Each structure stands twice: as C-alpha cells, then as structure tokens.
C-alpha positions as CSV (number, residue, x, y, z in Angstrom):
1,X,-28.8,-25.0,-65.7
2,X,-25.4,-25.1,-67.5
3,X,-23.9,-25.5,-70.9
4,X,-24.4,-29.3,-70.9
5,X,-28.2,-28.8,-70.8
6,X,-28.3,-27.6,-74.4
7,X,-28.8,-29.3,-77.7
8,X,-27.7,-28.2,-81.2
9,X,-27.7,-29.8,-84.6
10,X,-24.4,-31.1,-85.9
11,X,-23.2,-30.0,-89.3
12,X,-25.0,-33.0,-90.8
13,X,-28.3,-32.1,-89.1
14,X,-28.1,-34.7,-86.3
15,X,-29.5,-33.3,-83.0
16,X,-26.6,-33.4,-80.5
17,X,-26.8,-33.1,-76.8
18,X,-23.9,-31.1,-75.4
19,X,-24.1,-33.4,-72.3
20,X,-22.1,-35.9,-74.4
21,X,-19.1,-33.8,-73.4
22,X,-20.0,-33.6,-69.7
23,X,-16.7,-33.7,-67.7
24,X,-14.7,-32.1,-70.5
25,X,-13.5,-28.5,-70.9
26,X,-15.2,-26.9,-73.9
27,X,-14.2,-24.0,-76.1
28,X,-17.3,-22.8,-78.0
29,X,-16.7,-20.5,-81.0
30,X,-18.9,-18.8,-83.5
31,X,-17.1,-19.3,-86.8
32,X,-17.2,-18.1,-90.4
33,X,-15.4,-19.1,-93.6
34,X,-15.0,-15.7,-95.2
35,X,-13.8,-13.6,-92.3
36,X,-10.5,-11.9,-91.6
37,X,-10.4,-14.1,-88.5
38,X,-11.0,-17.3,-90.5
39,X,-7.3,-18.3,-90.2
40,X,-8.0,-18.9,-86.5
41,X,-9.4,-22.3,-87.6
42,X,-5.8,-23.3,-87.7
43,X,-5.1,-22.3,-84.1
44,X,-8.4,-23.8,-82.9
45,X,-7.5,-27.1,-84.6
46,X,-4.0,-27.0,-83.0
47,X,-5.5,-26.4,-79.6
48,X,-7.9,-29.3,-80.1
49,X,-5.2,-31.7,-81.2
50,X,-2.8,-30.6,-78.4
51,X,-5.4,-31.0,-75.6
52,X,-8.1,-33.4,-76.7
53,X,-6.5,-36.3,-75.0
54,X,-6.5,-34.3,-71.7
55,X,-10.2,-33.4,-72.1
56,X,-10.6,-30.3,-74.3
57,X,-13.3,-30.2,-77.0
58,X,-13.6,-27.3,-79.4
59,X,-17.1,-26.8,-80.8
60,X,-17.5,-24.6,-83.9
61,X,-20.8,-22.9,-84.6
62,X,-20.9,-21.3,-88.1
63,X,-22.8,-18.0,-88.1
64,X,-23.8,-15.8,-91.1
65,X,-24.8,-12.8,-89.0
66,X,-21.6,-10.7,-89.4
67,X,-21.1,-9.3,-92.8
68,X,-22.7,-12.4,-94.4
69,X,-19.3,-14.1,-94.0
70,X,-20.7,-17.7,-93.8
71,X,-22.9,-17.9,-96.8
72,X,-22.3,-21.6,-97.7
73,X,-24.4,-24.7,-97.0
74,X,-23.4,-27.1,-94.3
75,X,-21.8,-29.3,-96.9
76,X,-19.7,-26.4,-98.2
77,X,-18.7,-25.4,-94.7
78,X,-17.5,-28.9,-93.9
79,X,-15.6,-29.2,-97.2
80,X,-13.9,-25.8,-96.6
81,X,-13.0,-26.5,-93.0
82,X,-11.5,-29.9,-93.9
83,X,-9.7,-28.9,-97.1
84,X,-8.3,-25.5,-95.9
85,X,-7.7,-26.2,-92.2
86,X,-8.0,-30.0,-91.6
87,X,-10.6,-29.3,-88.9
88,X,-11.4,-32.4,-86.9
89,X,-13.2,-30.9,-84.0
90,X,-17.1,-31.0,-84.0
91,X,-18.9,-28.5,-86.2
92,X,-22.5,-27.6,-85.9
93,X,-25.2,-26.4,-88.3
94,X,-25.3,-22.6,-88.8
95,X,-26.8,-20.6,-86.0
96,X,-27.7,-17.1,-85.1
97,X,-25.9,-15.8,-82.0
98,X,-27.6,-12.5,-81.6
99,X,-31.2,-11.2,-81.8
100,X,-34.6,-12.9,-81.4
101,X,-33.5,-15.9,-83.4
102,X,-30.3,-16.5,-81.4
103,X,-29.7,-20.1,-80.5
104,X,-30.6,-20.8,-76.9
105,X,-27.0,-21.9,-76.2
106,X,-25.6,-18.5,-77.2
107,X,-28.3,-16.6,-75.3
108,X,-27.1,-18.5,-72.2
109,X,-23.4,-18.0,-72.9
110,X,-23.8,-14.3,-73.4
111,X,-25.8,-14.0,-70.1
112,X,-23.1,-15.9,-68.2
113,X,-20.1,-14.1,-69.7
114,X,-21.1,-10.6,-70.9
115,X,-18.7,-8.7,-73.2
116,X,-17.1,-5.3,-72.7
117,X,-19.0,-2.9,-70.4
118,X,-21.5,-5.7,-69.7
119,X,-22.9,-5.9,-73.2
120,X,-24.3,-9.3,-74.1
121,X,-24.3,-9.0,-77.9
122,X,-21.6,-10.9,-79.7
123,X,-19.6,-8.3,-81.8
124,X,-18.2,-10.5,-84.5
125,X,-17.1,-14.0,-85.7
126,X,-14.7,-16.0,-83.6
127,X,-15.9,-14.9,-80.2
128,X,-14.9,-17.7,-77.9
129,X,-16.4,-19.1,-74.7
130,X,-14.4,-21.3,-72.3
131,X,-16.5,-23.8,-70.3
132,X,-15.2,-25.8,-67.4
133,X,-15.8,-29.5,-66.7
134,X,-19.0,-28.8,-64.8
135,X,-20.6,-26.8,-67.6
136,X,-20.1,-23.4,-66.1
137,X,-18.9,-20.5,-68.4
138,X,-15.5,-19.4,-67.2
139,X,-14.5,-16.7,-69.7
140,X,-15.4,-14.9,-72.9
141,X,-12.7,-13.9,-75.4
142,X,-12.9,-11.3,-78.1
143,X,-12.6,-12.3,-81.8
144,X,-9.1,-10.8,-82.0
145,X,-7.9,-13.0,-79.2
146,X,-5.9,-15.7,-80.9
147,X,-6.4,-19.4,-79.9
148,X,-2.8,-19.8,-78.8
149,X,-3.4,-17.0,-76.2
150,X,-5.9,-19.4,-74.4
151,X,-3.4,-22.1,-73.6
152,X,-2.8,-21.0,-70.0
153,X,-6.5,-20.8,-69.2
154,X,-7.2,-24.1,-70.8
155,X,-4.3,-25.8,-69.0
156,X,-5.6,-24.4,-65.7
157,X,-9.0,-26.0,-66.3
158,X,-7.6,-29.3,-67.5
159,X,-5.3,-29.7,-64.4
160,X,-2.3,-31.9,-64.3
161,X,-2.0,-34.6,-66.9
C-alpha cells in the first residue's frame, strides 16, 4: 500500500483517486484559512508553480480540527484561496486528520512519518508530507516549516530536469 492507493473528494465533491498523480512527487498539506500559518498558501503556490512542470503536485486538504480555523464551506474555501493567494494546486473537501474520523490518507501518512518523539497525531494546520514518485512517504514537516525550506528535498526527489 502507498499514497496512490487512496481516494479523497475534491473541493467540488468529486471523488478523486490519488493514483492520477502516480509518478509525480506530492506535497500533501492540511490547510486552514484563518490560521497564523495561512500565509503559507503563498509559498505552497510558489513551489507548485516553480516545480509542477518537473513533476511536483501540491495537494491541499482543508481541516477544521485546530482552533476551528477552517469554518467555511467548500465554496468559501475555494473563493478565499483563489482571491487571497491565487491557489491553482488541487484542493480537497474538508477532512479530519486526527481521531476516529481522520481521513484514511492521513491515518496512513501519520503511520509512515510519525512526528516528534514518534507521536502520530498532527499538531496543527500546515503539517506537510513529502511523497516520492512511487507513493512512499519521504518526510513530515512541522507547521512552522516554511514551504521554501522544502526546495532542496523536492529537487532531490524530482531529479535532474
């Protein structure tokens, strides 16, 4: 089993198989529109635009589990992301990332890349998971890790252009 074996609903509700990005490097992020880290949308979009032609896909998963910082509807989330940050990378319907109702993808990601001291729980919005071209989880990054700090790791997975 790997990341490409999962399915999630796109922001418009359409079931989406992650296998559509098989052979690409993925950066999966749980996002929120009213968080102190929300400006990271700008850095995530910059990474996506910089590396999408080489095979990077950023996938945003809005989550309202941390401080209720993603209270909007899917339509409101789309409008906010487009108007404030010109987000063009794929966004999904809101998910839970922790607890019994956590989306199966995030249960898998947390098992594959535990956090500090081996904890599996996601601590806050904008936790990031880097996935290589074969669907394996390479690394987990803390919310405070800025997207631009991932450039070296992303380039290593993408290889020479």
